[in-house]
C-alpha positions in Angstrom: 0.0 0.0 0.0 1.4 3.2 -1.1 2.1 5.8 1.7 3.0 9.5 1.8 3.9 12.2 4.3 2.1 15.5 4.1 2.9 18.8 5.7 1.1 22.2 5.7 3.0 24.9 3.9 3.7 26.9 7.1 6.5 24.3 7.8 8.7 26.1 5.2 9.7 23.0 3.3 9.3 25.0 0.0 12.9 26.6 0.9 14.6 23.5 2.4 17.4 23.0 -0.1 17.8 19.0 0.3 15.8 16.4 -1.2 12.6 15.0 0.5 9.4 13.4 -0.4 7.1 15.4 1.7 3.8 16.6 -0.1 2.5 20.2 0.9 -1.0 21.3 1.7 -1.1 24.9 1.0 -2.7 27.6 3.0 -4.0 30.8 1.3 -2.7 34.4 1.7 -4.6 37.5 0.4 -3.0 40.8 -0.6 -5.6 43.4 -1.6 -8.2 40.7 -1.9 -6.1 38.7 -4.5 -5.4 35.1 -3.2 -2.0 33.3 -3.4 -1.0 29.9 -2.3 1.5 30.1 0.4 5.0 29.1 -1.1 4.1 28.2 -4.5 2.2 31.3 -6.0 3.9 33.6 -3.5 7.5 33.2 -2.2 9.0 34.6 0.9 11.4 36.8 -0.6 8.8 38.5 -2.9 6.1 38.7 0.0 8.6 40.6 2.3 9.8 42.8 -0.4 6.0 43.8 -1.0 5.7 44.4 2.8 8.6 46.8 2.8 7.4 48.8 -0.2 3.8 48.9 1.3 4.0 49.3 4.9 0.3 49.8 5.3 -0.5 46.6 3.6 -2.6 44.2 5.7 -2.1 40.7 4.5 -4.9 38.2 5.4 -4.7 34.4 5.5 -7.3 31.7 5.1 -7.0 28.0 6.0 -8.1 25.6 3.1 -11.7 24.5 3.1 -12.7 21.0 3.8 -13.5 20.8 0.3 -10.1 21.7 -0.9 -8.5 19.3 1.5 -10.5 16.6 0.1 -9.4 17.5 -3.4 -5.9 17.5 -2.3 -6.1 14.0 -1.0 -8.2 12.9 -3.8 -5.4 14.1 -6.3 -2.8 12.0 -4.4 -5.0 8.9 -4.2 -5.4 9.2 -8.0 -1.6 8.8 -8.0 -1.7 5.6 -6.1 -1.4 6.8 -2.5 -3.7 5.3 0.1 -2.3 6.1 3.5 -1.2 9.5 4.7 0.6 10.7 7.8 -0.1 14.5 8.0 1.9 17.0 10.1 0.1 20.2 10.7 0.8 23.8 12.0 -0.3 24.0 15.7 -4.1 23.5 15.9 -4.2 26.4 18.4 -2.7 28.7 15.7 -4.8 27.7 12.7 -8.1 26.0 11.8 -6.0 23.9 9.1 -5.8 21.0 11.5 -9.5 20.9 12.0 -10.1 21.1 8.3 -7.9 18.2 7.7 -9.6 16.2 10.5 -13.0 16.9 8.9 -11.8 15.8 5.4 -10.3 12.7 7.0 -13.6 11.7 8.4 -15.3 12.3 5.0 -12.6 10.0 3.3 -12.2 7.3 5.9 -13.8 4.6 3.9 -11.5 5.3 1.0 -8.2 6.1 2.4 -6.3 6.3 5.8 -5.3 9.7 7.0 -3.3 10.0 10.2 -3.0 13.5 11.5 -0.4 14.9 13.8 -0.6 18.2 15.5 2.9 19.5 15.6 2.1 22.0 18.2 4.5 24.5 16.5 5.1 26.4 13.4 7.7 27.6 10.9 10.6 25.2 10.2 10.1 23.4 13.6 6.8 22.0 12.1 8.8 21.3 8.9 11.3 19.2 10.9 8.6 17.0 12.2 7.5 16.2 8.5 11.2 15.6 7.4 11.6 13.1 10.4 8.4 11.4 9.4 9.6 11.2 5.8 13.0 9.8 6.9 11.3 7.2 8.9 8.8 6.3 6.1 11.7 5.7 3.8 13.1 3.3 6.3 9.9 1.4 6.3 8.6 2.5 9.6 4.9 2.2 10.6 2.7 5.0 11.2 2.7 4.0 14.8 6.5 4.2 15.1 6.6 7.6 13.3 3.9 9.0 15.7 5.8 7.7 18.7 9.0 9.3 17.6 7.4 12.6 16.8 5.4 12.7 20.0 8.8 12.4 21.9 10.2 15.3 19.7 7.3 17.4 20.4 8.2 17.4 24.2 11.8 18.7 23.5 11.5 21.6 21.2 10.7 25.2 21.3 11.1 28.5 19.4 12.3 31.9 20.8 12.1 35.0 18.7 12.1 38.8 18.9 10.0 41.3 17.2 11.8 44.5 16.1 8.5 46.4 14.8 5.2 46.1 16.3 3.6 47.5 13.2 2.2 44.2 11.7 1.1 42.9 14.8 -1.2 46.0 15.2 -2.5 46.1 11.8 -3.6 42.5 11.7 -5.3 42.8 15.2 -2.7 40.9 17.2 -1.9 43.9 19.4 -4.1 46.9 20.3 -3.3 50.4 19.2 -2.8 51.5 23.0 -0.1 48.8 23.3 1.6 49.7 20.1 1.8 53.3 21.2 3.5 52.5 24.3 5.7 49.9 22.5 6.8 52.4 20.1 7.3 55.1 22.9 9.4 52.9 24.9 10.9 51.0 22.0 10.0 47.7 23.3 11.1 44.6 21.7 9.0 41.6 22.9 10.5 38.2 23.1 8.0 35.4 22.3 8.1 31.7 22.7 6.3 28.8 21.1 5.4 26.8 24.0 4.7 23.0 24.3 0.9 23.7 23.9 1.5 25.5 20.6 0.7 28.8 22.0 2.8 31.7 21.4 3.5 33.9 24.6 5.3 36.9 25.4 8.0 36.1 27.9 10.1 39.2 28.2 10.0 42.7 26.9 13.3 44.6 26.1 13.9 48.2 24.8 16.7 47.4 22.4 16.6 44.7 19.7 20.3 43.9 20.0 19.7 43.4 23.8 16.6 41.1 23.1 18.5 38.8 20.7 21.3 38.5 23.2 18.6 37.6 25.9 17.4 34.9 23.5 20.8 33.2 23.8 20.6 33.1 27.5 17.0 31.6 27.3 18.3 28.9 24.7 20.8 27.9 27.4 18.4 27.8 30.2 16.0 25.7 27.9 18.7 23.3 27.0 19.9 23.0 30.6 23.2 21.4 29.6 21.7 19.2 27.0 22.9 18.8 23.6 20.5 20.3 21.0 20.1 21.1 17.3 19.2 24.7 16.2 18.2 26.7 13.1 17.6 30.4 12.6 14.2 31.7 12.0 13.7 34.9 10.2 11.2 37.0 8.2 12.7 39.6 6.0 15.3 41.7 7.7 18.7 40.8 6.5 20.3 43.2 9.0 18.7 41.5 11.9 19.6 38.0 10.4 23.4 39.0 10.0 23.5 40.4 13.6 21.9 37.3 15.0 24.2 35.0 13.3 27.1 36.7 14.8 25.4 36.7 18.2 24.9 33.0 18.3 28.4 32.5 17.1 29.9 34.6 19.9 27.6 33.7 22.8 26.6 30.2 22.0 29.2 29.0 19.9 26.8 28.1 17.0 28.0 28.4 13.4 26.7 27.6 10.0 23.0 27.0 11.1 20.5 26.4 8.6 18.6 29.8 7.9 14.9 29.2 7.5 12.7 31.9 6.0 9.1 32.1 7.5 6.4 31.7 4.9 4.2 34.4 3.7 1.3 33.0 5.9 3.5 33.2 9.0 4.8 36.5 8.1 1.4 38.0 7.5 0.9 37.7 11.2 4.3 38.7 12.6 5.7 41.1 10.1 8.9 41.5 8.4 11.2 42.3 11.3 11.3 39.0 13.3 14.4 37.0 14.1 14.8 33.9 16.4 15.9 30.4 16.9 14.3 27.0 17.0 15.9 24.3 19.0 15.3 20.5 19.4 16.9 18.7 22.4 18.8 15.7 21.0 18.0 12.2 22.4 
């Protein structure tokens, strides 16, 4: 029976430079009422360029409908696939997980669709799908894959800093009053993707360079002496990325990390001035 791994587009695998066999279910992003499929019809570099040129632009996102999800799996079924292991963006961040669940119920008499909530986003989500793909190529069962991914899910997080609050205000993630105070005090919030999948503010610092330095101490505290793998998460600001690369090298000795751009759907909510690090504790 032919099996496949699927990930939602927010996992950023469109930008991953190495071979994999993961199929991508795409979320939509709307610019001035025109819809684009995340990662295929609109790439990260083009999206962040548009945001810089049009700072008042308010992108909107839309999860795929149940009908669109069904059509996605029907297409793969026509190619001979009958069993699917699907990694999704955190269900608390997007209704995409629920849409896939409803579609799977509709299709249960025809195909087997196993759904795994990564409880994260960005390339951390993508890493779950890549691990599932690697295990599938080794002939592992869906139960074995889910067991491994469930263990990974307990030992990863993302820390990131936001240099500009503008996009968080425009898309309603931050009130105008909070934005005014943030600009007045030059606050740079540090946020964390927690084990539940929620993104929470854990510290507010008045200088972006100090915020990025603070992230390194938080990584050390989270790792607590354990070995870990890491990657750099960024949206569209090369200046911040270059500074953070140097900060990680000096303060943590981390070099040559994979640099993962956030997809347009993610960037629509957090803006073009975000930089951070995703970490996975090793076994």
